[in-house]
Each structure stands twice: as structure tokens, then as C-alpha cells.
C-alpha atoms as an extended CHARMM CRD file, in Angstrom:
* protein
*
       180  EXT
         1         1  MET       CA            -24.2950000000      -62.2760000000       30.9300000000  PROA      1               0.0000000000
         2         2  THR       CA            -26.3110000000      -59.4080000000       32.3430000000  PROA      2               0.0000000000
         3         3  LEU       CA            -26.0870000000      -57.1270000000       35.3580000000  PROA      3               0.0000000000
         4         4  PHE       CA            -29.7330000000      -57.6820000000       36.1560000000  PROA      4               0.0000000000
         5         5  LYS       CA            -32.1720000000      -59.8380000000       34.2350000000  PROA      5               0.0000000000
         6         6  ASP       CA            -32.1430000000      -58.8330000000       30.5470000000  PROA      6               0.0000000000
         7         7  ILE       CA            -29.9270000000      -55.7350000000       31.0040000000  PROA      7               0.0000000000
         8         8  PRO       CA            -26.9340000000      -55.9880000000       28.6410000000  PROA      8               0.0000000000
         9         9  VAL       CA            -23.5660000000      -55.3090000000       30.2760000000  PROA      9               0.0000000000
        10        10  ASN       CA            -21.5900000000      -54.5120000000       27.1220000000  PROA      10              0.0000000000
        11        11  ASP       CA            -21.9840000000      -53.7940000000       23.4150000000  PROA      11              0.0000000000
        12        12  ILE       CA            -21.3930000000      -57.3890000000       22.3420000000  PROA      12              0.0000000000
        13        13  VAL       CA            -24.2880000000      -58.6410000000       24.4970000000  PROA      13              0.0000000000
        14        14  ALA       CA            -26.5100000000      -55.7430000000       23.3530000000  PROA      14              0.0000000000
        15        15  TYR       CA            -25.5800000000      -56.3070000000       19.6860000000  PROA      15              0.0000000000
        16        16  GLN       CA            -26.6750000000      -59.9420000000       19.9970000000  PROA      16              0.0000000000
        17        17  GLN       CA            -29.7490000000      -59.1450000000       22.1250000000  PROA      17              0.0000000000
        18        18  TYR       CA            -31.1320000000      -56.5290000000       19.6610000000  PROA      18              0.0000000000
        19        19  PRO       CA            -30.2680000000      -57.6860000000       16.1080000000  PROA      19              0.0000000000
        20        20  LYS       CA            -32.8840000000      -55.4270000000       14.4610000000  PROA      20              0.0000000000
        21        21  LEU       CA            -31.4010000000      -52.3560000000       16.1670000000  PROA      21              0.0000000000
        22        22  ARG       CA            -27.7980000000      -52.8670000000       15.0270000000  PROA      22              0.0000000000
        23        23  PRO       CA            -27.8510000000      -49.7680000000       12.7700000000  PROA      23              0.0000000000
        24        24  VAL       CA            -27.5000000000      -47.5790000000       15.8980000000  PROA      24              0.0000000000
        25        25  TYR       CA            -23.8840000000      -48.7940000000       16.0940000000  PROA      25              0.0000000000
        26        26  GLN       CA            -23.0600000000      -47.2020000000       12.7300000000  PROA      26              0.0000000000
        27        27  ILE       CA            -21.5390000000      -43.9080000000       13.8420000000  PROA      27              0.0000000000
        28        28  LYS       CA            -21.4020000000      -42.5280000000       10.3070000000  PROA      28              0.0000000000
        29        29  HSD       CA            -25.1580000000      -43.0870000000        9.9510000000  PROA      29              0.0000000000
        30        30  ILE       CA            -25.8570000000      -41.4190000000       13.3340000000  PROA      30              0.0000000000
        31        31  LEU       CA            -23.7800000000      -38.3630000000       12.3580000000  PROA      31              0.0000000000
        32        32  GLU       CA            -25.3300000000      -38.0820000000        8.8850000000  PROA      32              0.0000000000
        33        33  LEU       CA            -28.8440000000      -38.1890000000       10.3840000000  PROA      33              0.0000000000
        34        34  GLN       CA            -27.8050000000      -35.0210000000       12.2770000000  PROA      34              0.0000000000
        35        35  ASN       CA            -26.4980000000      -33.3640000000        9.0660000000  PROA      35              0.0000000000
        36        36  ILE       CA            -22.8380000000      -33.7950000000       10.0260000000  PROA      36              0.0000000000
        37        37  HSD       CA            -20.7320000000      -34.1550000000        6.8770000000  PROA      37              0.0000000000
        38        38  CYS       CA            -18.8210000000      -37.4650000000        6.7560000000  PROA      38              0.0000000000
        39        39  SER       CA            -16.4250000000      -38.7630000000        4.1540000000  PROA      39              0.0000000000
        40        40  LEU       CA            -14.4470000000      -41.9420000000        3.5350000000  PROA      40              0.0000000000
        41        41  ILE       CA            -11.6320000000      -39.7170000000        2.2650000000  PROA      41              0.0000000000
        42        42  LYS       CA             -9.9370000000      -37.0320000000        4.3700000000  PROA      42              0.0000000000
        43        43  GLU       CA            -10.9260000000      -33.6860000000        2.8740000000  PROA      43              0.0000000000
        44        44  ASN       CA             -9.1240000000      -31.3380000000        5.2710000000  PROA      44              0.0000000000
        45        45  LEU       CA             -6.7080000000      -31.4870000000        8.1890000000  PROA      45              0.0000000000
        46        46  ASP       CA             -9.3320000000      -30.4330000000       10.7610000000  PROA      46              0.0000000000
        47        47  GLN       CA            -11.3610000000      -33.5980000000       10.2820000000  PROA      47              0.0000000000
        48        48  TRP       CA            -11.3760000000      -36.3330000000       12.8960000000  PROA      48              0.0000000000
        49        49  MET       CA            -10.6300000000      -39.9370000000       12.0160000000  PROA      49              0.0000000000
        50        50  ILE       CA            -13.4870000000      -41.9970000000       13.4560000000  PROA      50              0.0000000000
        51        51  PRO       CA            -13.8660000000      -45.7870000000       13.5040000000  PROA      51              0.0000000000
        52        52  ASP       CA            -16.8100000000      -47.2020000000       11.5830000000  PROA      52              0.0000000000
        53        53  TYR       CA            -18.5040000000      -49.4140000000       14.1850000000  PROA      53              0.0000000000
        54        54  SER       CA            -20.2630000000      -51.3600000000       11.4700000000  PROA      54              0.0000000000
        55        55  PHE       CA            -16.7590000000      -52.5600000000       10.5720000000  PROA      55              0.0000000000
        56        56  ASN       CA            -15.6090000000      -53.2680000000       14.1550000000  PROA      56              0.0000000000
        57        57  PHE       CA            -17.5500000000      -51.8030000000       17.0790000000  PROA      57              0.0000000000
        58        58  SER       CA            -14.9120000000      -52.6940000000       19.6740000000  PROA      58              0.0000000000
        59        59  ARG       CA            -12.8980000000      -49.5610000000       18.8630000000  PROA      59              0.0000000000
        60        60  THR       CA            -13.4510000000      -46.2610000000       20.6260000000  PROA      60              0.0000000000
        61        61  LEU       CA            -13.9580000000      -42.8530000000       19.0520000000  PROA      61              0.0000000000
        62        62  ILE       CA            -10.5970000000      -41.4440000000       17.9980000000  PROA      62              0.0000000000
        63        63  ARG       CA            -10.3380000000      -37.8730000000       19.1920000000  PROA      63              0.0000000000
        64        64  LYS       CA             -7.6150000000      -36.3080000000       17.0920000000  PROA      64              0.0000000000
        65        65  PRO       CA             -8.5270000000      -32.7480000000       16.2100000000  PROA      65              0.0000000000
        66        66  PRO       CA             -6.8880000000      -32.0910000000       13.8420000000  PROA      66              0.0000000000
        67        67  CYS       CA             -6.5120000000      -35.5160000000       12.2330000000  PROA      67              0.0000000000
        68        68  THR       CA             -2.8360000000      -36.4200000000       12.4500000000  PROA      68              0.0000000000
        69        69  THR       CA             -2.7620000000      -39.2300000000        9.9160000000  PROA      69              0.0000000000
        70        70  SER       CA             -1.0960000000      -38.4520000000        6.6140000000  PROA      70              0.0000000000
        71        71  GLU       CA             -3.2930000000      -41.0070000000        4.8940000000  PROA      71              0.0000000000
        72        72  ASN       CA             -6.3820000000      -39.8420000000        3.0140000000  PROA      72              0.0000000000
        73        73  PHE       CA             -8.1060000000      -43.2120000000        3.4590000000  PROA      73              0.0000000000
        74        74  GLN       CA             -7.9260000000      -45.9330000000        6.0970000000  PROA      74              0.0000000000
        75        75  LEU       CA             -9.9620000000      -49.1310000000        6.0800000000  PROA      75              0.0000000000
        76        76  GLY       CA            -12.5300000000      -49.2170000000        8.8810000000  PROA      76              0.0000000000
        77        77  TYR       CA            -12.5270000000      -45.4350000000        9.4280000000  PROA      77              0.0000000000
        78        78  PHE       CA            -14.2220000000      -42.3560000000        8.0580000000  PROA      78              0.0000000000
        79        79  PHE       CA            -13.5630000000      -38.6460000000        8.4900000000  PROA      79              0.0000000000
        80        80  ALA       CA            -15.9020000000      -36.0280000000        9.9750000000  PROA      80              0.0000000000
        81        81  GLY       CA            -15.9530000000      -32.8100000000       11.8580000000  PROA      81              0.0000000000
        82        82  PRO       CA            -14.3600000000      -31.0280000000       13.3680000000  PROA      82              0.0000000000
        83        83  LEU       CA            -16.6120000000      -31.5970000000       16.3940000000  PROA      83              0.0000000000
        84        84  GLU       CA            -16.4570000000      -28.9520000000       19.1090000000  PROA      84              0.0000000000
        85        85  GLY       CA            -17.8340000000      -28.5050000000       22.6180000000  PROA      85              0.0000000000
        86        86  ASP       CA            -18.1220000000      -30.3930000000       25.8830000000  PROA      86              0.0000000000
        87        87  HSD       CA            -17.5220000000      -34.1250000000       25.6250000000  PROA      87              0.0000000000
        88        88  TYR       CA            -19.6750000000      -36.2750000000       27.8690000000  PROA      88              0.0000000000
        89        89  HSD       CA            -22.0080000000      -39.2780000000       27.9170000000  PROA      89              0.0000000000
        90        90  ALA       CA            -25.5460000000      -39.9460000000       29.1370000000  PROA      90              0.0000000000
        91        91  ASP       CA            -27.5790000000      -42.9840000000       30.0040000000  PROA      91              0.0000000000
        92        92  VAL       CA            -31.1040000000      -42.4890000000       28.6880000000  PROA      92              0.0000000000
        93        93  ALA       CA            -34.0690000000      -44.6450000000       29.7600000000  PROA      93              0.0000000000
        94        94  ILE       CA            -36.6000000000      -45.1650000000       26.9760000000  PROA      94              0.0000000000
        95        95  LEU       CA            -40.0750000000      -46.6460000000       27.3310000000  PROA      95              0.0000000000
        96        96  LYS       CA            -41.6550000000      -47.6090000000       23.9850000000  PROA      96              0.0000000000
        97        97  GLY       CA            -39.7470000000      -44.8840000000       22.1500000000  PROA      97              0.0000000000
        98        98  ASN       CA            -40.1920000000      -42.1310000000       24.7640000000  PROA      98              0.0000000000
        99        99  VAL       CA            -37.4690000000      -40.7490000000       27.0320000000  PROA      99              0.0000000000
       100       100  VAL       CA            -38.4370000000      -41.2260000000       30.6850000000  PROA      100             0.0000000000
       101       101  TRP       CA            -35.1200000000      -40.4660000000       32.4600000000  PROA      101             0.0000000000
       102       102  SER       CA            -31.5160000000      -39.5330000000       31.7680000000  PROA      102             0.0000000000
       103       103  GLN       CA            -28.2660000000      -39.0600000000       33.6570000000  PROA      103             0.0000000000
       104       104  SER       CA            -25.1490000000      -37.4360000000       32.2260000000  PROA      104             0.0000000000
       105       105  PHE       CA            -21.6010000000      -38.4010000000       33.1230000000  PROA      105             0.0000000000
       106       106  LYS       CA            -17.9730000000      -37.8190000000       32.1670000000  PROA      106             0.0000000000
       107       107  TYR       CA            -15.9780000000      -40.8540000000       31.1770000000  PROA      107             0.0000000000
       108       108  ASP       CA            -12.2220000000      -40.4910000000       31.1920000000  PROA      108             0.0000000000
       109       109  THR       CA            -10.3350000000      -43.0940000000       33.2090000000  PROA      109             0.0000000000
       110       110  GLU       CA            -13.3670000000      -43.4770000000       35.4880000000  PROA      110             0.0000000000
       111       111  ILE       CA            -17.0350000000      -42.5080000000       35.3550000000  PROA      111             0.0000000000
       112       112  THR       CA            -18.1700000000      -39.3570000000       37.1850000000  PROA      112             0.0000000000
       113       113  LEU       CA            -21.8410000000      -38.3370000000       37.3050000000  PROA      113             0.0000000000
       114       114  ILE       CA            -22.4520000000      -34.7100000000       36.2540000000  PROA      114             0.0000000000
       115       115  ASN       CA            -25.4850000000      -32.4220000000       36.2780000000  PROA      115             0.0000000000
       116       116  LYS       CA            -25.8900000000      -31.6310000000       32.6060000000  PROA      116             0.0000000000
       117       117  GLU       CA            -29.3530000000      -31.7130000000       31.0940000000  PROA      117             0.0000000000
       118       118  ILE       CA            -30.1160000000      -32.9300000000       27.6250000000  PROA      118             0.0000000000
       119       119  SER       CA            -32.0160000000      -29.9050000000       26.3700000000  PROA      119             0.0000000000
       120       120  GLY       CA            -32.4970000000      -27.5740000000       23.4010000000  PROA      120             0.0000000000
       121       121  ASN       CA            -31.1430000000      -28.7700000000       20.0570000000  PROA      121             0.0000000000
       122       122  LEU       CA            -29.5780000000      -31.8310000000       21.6650000000  PROA      122             0.0000000000
       123       123  ASP       CA            -32.9610000000      -32.9030000000       23.0600000000  PROA      123             0.0000000000
       124       124  LEU       CA            -34.5360000000      -32.4270000000       19.6220000000  PROA      124             0.0000000000
       125       125  LYS       CA            -31.7840000000      -34.5050000000       17.9760000000  PROA      125             0.0000000000
       126       126  LEU       CA            -32.0780000000      -37.2650000000       20.5820000000  PROA      126             0.0000000000
       127       127  ASN       CA            -35.8490000000      -37.5040000000       20.1450000000  PROA      127             0.0000000000
       128       128  ALA       CA            -35.4950000000      -37.4770000000       16.3470000000  PROA      128             0.0000000000
       129       129  LEU       CA            -32.9220000000      -40.3010000000       16.4700000000  PROA      129             0.0000000000
       130       130  ILE       CA            -35.1710000000      -42.2830000000       18.8150000000  PROA      130             0.0000000000
       131       131  THR       CA            -38.1340000000      -41.7470000000       16.4820000000  PROA      131             0.0000000000
       132       132  MET       CA            -36.1100000000      -42.8820000000       13.4520000000  PROA      132             0.0000000000
       133       133  LEU       CA            -34.1630000000      -45.7620000000       14.9900000000  PROA      133             0.0000000000
       134       134  LEU       CA            -35.6200000000      -46.7810000000       18.3640000000  PROA      134             0.0000000000
       135       135  HSD       CA            -39.3350000000      -45.9540000000       18.1810000000  PROA      135             0.0000000000
       136       136  LYS       CA            -40.3860000000      -49.3070000000       19.7090000000  PROA      136             0.0000000000
       137       137  PHE       CA            -37.3960000000      -49.7190000000       22.0450000000  PROA      137             0.0000000000
       138       138  THR       CA            -37.7280000000      -50.1180000000       25.7910000000  PROA      138             0.0000000000
       139       139  GLY       CA            -34.4910000000      -50.0860000000       27.7700000000  PROA      139             0.0000000000
       140       140  VAL       CA            -31.5060000000      -47.8540000000       28.5100000000  PROA      140             0.0000000000
       141       141  ILE       CA            -29.1330000000      -46.5000000000       25.8930000000  PROA      141             0.0000000000
       142       142  GLU       CA            -25.8060000000      -44.7760000000       26.3860000000  PROA      142             0.0000000000
       143       143  ILE       CA            -25.1350000000      -41.8070000000       24.1480000000  PROA      143             0.0000000000
       144       144  GLU       CA            -21.8090000000      -40.0570000000       23.6110000000  PROA      144             0.0000000000
       145       145  ILE       CA            -22.0680000000      -36.3210000000       23.0580000000  PROA      145             0.0000000000
       146       146  ILE       CA            -19.6480000000      -33.6790000000       21.7910000000  PROA      146             0.0000000000
       147       147  GLY       CA            -21.1360000000      -30.1810000000       21.9020000000  PROA      147             0.0000000000
       148       148  GLU       CA            -24.6360000000      -30.6010000000       20.5090000000  PROA      148             0.0000000000
       149       149  VAL       CA            -23.8610000000      -33.6980000000       18.4340000000  PROA      149             0.0000000000
       150       150  ILE       CA            -24.6880000000      -37.2560000000       19.4360000000  PROA      150             0.0000000000
       151       151  VAL       CA            -21.6240000000      -39.1150000000       18.1840000000  PROA      151             0.0000000000
       152       152  SER       CA            -22.5510000000      -42.6390000000       19.2240000000  PROA      152             0.0000000000
       153       153  ILE       CA            -25.3820000000      -44.7310000000       20.6250000000  PROA      153             0.0000000000
       154       154  HSD       CA            -24.9720000000      -47.9460000000       22.6020000000  PROA      154             0.0000000000
       155       155  LEU       CA            -27.8700000000      -50.2580000000       23.4650000000  PROA      155             0.0000000000
       156       156  LYS       CA            -26.9100000000      -50.6380000000       27.1220000000  PROA      156             0.0000000000
       157       157  PRO       CA            -26.3960000000      -48.4930000000       30.2170000000  PROA      157             0.0000000000
       158       158  ARG       CA            -22.8350000000      -47.4550000000       31.0750000000  PROA      158             0.0000000000
       159       159  ALA       CA            -22.9890000000      -46.0140000000       34.5940000000  PROA      159             0.0000000000
       160       160  ILE       CA            -25.6700000000      -48.1930000000       36.2190000000  PROA      160             0.0000000000
       161       161  HSD       CA            -23.3330000000      -49.1430000000       39.0760000000  PROA      161             0.0000000000
       162       162  LEU       CA            -23.2570000000      -45.4730000000       40.2130000000  PROA      162             0.0000000000
       163       163  TYR       CA            -27.0120000000      -44.9840000000       40.4210000000  PROA      163             0.0000000000
       164       164  SER       CA            -29.1190000000      -45.0030000000       43.5690000000  PROA      164             0.0000000000
       165       165  LYS       CA            -30.9540000000      -48.1410000000       44.6090000000  PROA      165             0.0000000000
       166       166  ASP       CA            -34.2370000000      -46.5280000000       43.4740000000  PROA      166             0.0000000000
       167       167  ILE       CA            -32.9390000000      -45.8130000000       39.9620000000  PROA      167             0.0000000000
       168       168  LYS       CA            -31.4840000000      -49.3280000000       39.6770000000  PROA      168             0.0000000000
       169       169  GLU       CA            -34.8890000000      -50.7380000000       40.6360000000  PROA      169             0.0000000000
       170       170  GLN       CA            -36.6060000000      -48.4900000000       38.0680000000  PROA      170             0.0000000000
       171       171  ILE       CA            -34.1970000000      -49.6570000000       35.3460000000  PROA      171             0.0000000000
       172       172  THR       CA            -34.7950000000      -53.2890000000       36.3200000000  PROA      172             0.0000000000
       173       173  LYS       CA            -38.5900000000      -52.7370000000       36.1090000000  PROA      173             0.0000000000
       174       174  LEU       CA            -38.1180000000      -51.0590000000       32.7230000000  PROA      174             0.0000000000
       175       175  TYR       CA            -36.4060000000      -54.1600000000       31.3170000000  PROA      175             0.0000000000
       176       176  ASN       CA            -38.4850000000      -56.8000000000       33.1200000000  PROA      176             0.0000000000
       177       177  LYS       CA            -41.9690000000      -55.2760000000       33.0960000000  PROA      177             0.0000000000
       178       178  SER       CA            -41.7850000000      -52.3750000000       30.5880000000  PROA      178             0.0000000000
       179       179  ILE       CA            -42.8050000000      -49.8220000000       33.2240000000  PROA      179             0.0000000000
       180       180  TRP       CA            -41.1070000000      -46.7560000000       34.7290000000  PROA      180             0.0000000000
């Protein structure tokens, strides 16, 4: 069930295709690697309630600043933040642990490509996460970003249908021949 040969179309396919890389779906782990404080217990009202993908990765990030739940604990969730700044996503092509291309996009009810570079601290964080978690990976990941924090990583492209024919061919070569 792939868009092109070996390109996962959703998280379930990617999760099965890359069993050794499943830790990238643990949002709490991704945030803690970036020195973002996380807690299983709500410590203040400004914290966001975020689903723990290791528990059930079919949920989406809950964006409730401030956290509106009166509960201090909820199974399958943790608390972090507050997270501030622009909220967007990016598909990032990686060849043997090195970034070779990226494209940012907004994802509300539909996907819209935007011109926003991954640079500065965000670039450093992305490369550090790749070094720690995906140093041998070749393929395209989707990252979700709020401000300068990578809040989630998915082992599949999100906006491939919007890319030019040339980029689609490059992505196909990346998966099929490990070249860019």
C-alpha cells in the first residue's frame, strides 16, 4: 500500500515498514531530546495535553494552550509546553542520515506549500535528531514544527501529491535506488 514503490502512504504502513525506527513516533522522547520539559502530571494551566504516540499514534497533537482539562493525569497523554510560534510541517528528504531536500507546508483542512526554510536552531535540532534517531535512514520524513521545536516526526512524506514531477521522481529514486 504505497504511493510509489516502497514509499509509505501513512503512519501505519511506515510503522510496519521501519520497526527499528519506531521510537521517532514517541513525541515525549522527541521533545525531551530538545530539552522541552514534559510531565505525566499537569504542573500548570499553560501546559498542553499531548497524546503519547507510543500509546496510540493515530491521535493528532492536541493544541489547547492553555490546557483546558481539569484532570492532572490522563492515560495516553502527557503535558508539555507551552509551545509558541508558527505552526507548520515539512517533508524532509534524507539520504543515509543527511538532509538533501525539504519543503515546508501548512496543514489545516488542506495542505498548502509555503516558503519557510528550516534554518538556525531548528536546523541544528533537526540534524541532531537525525543523528540520534535516523543516522542510517534513507527516505522522506514529515516533521511538525511549532516555533523552533520539532513536535513530531513521521516516517513518510505528507505533501508528495503537491510536488513537481521532478521532485516526485527524485523521491522515487531516493526510495528505490538510494540516490538524490
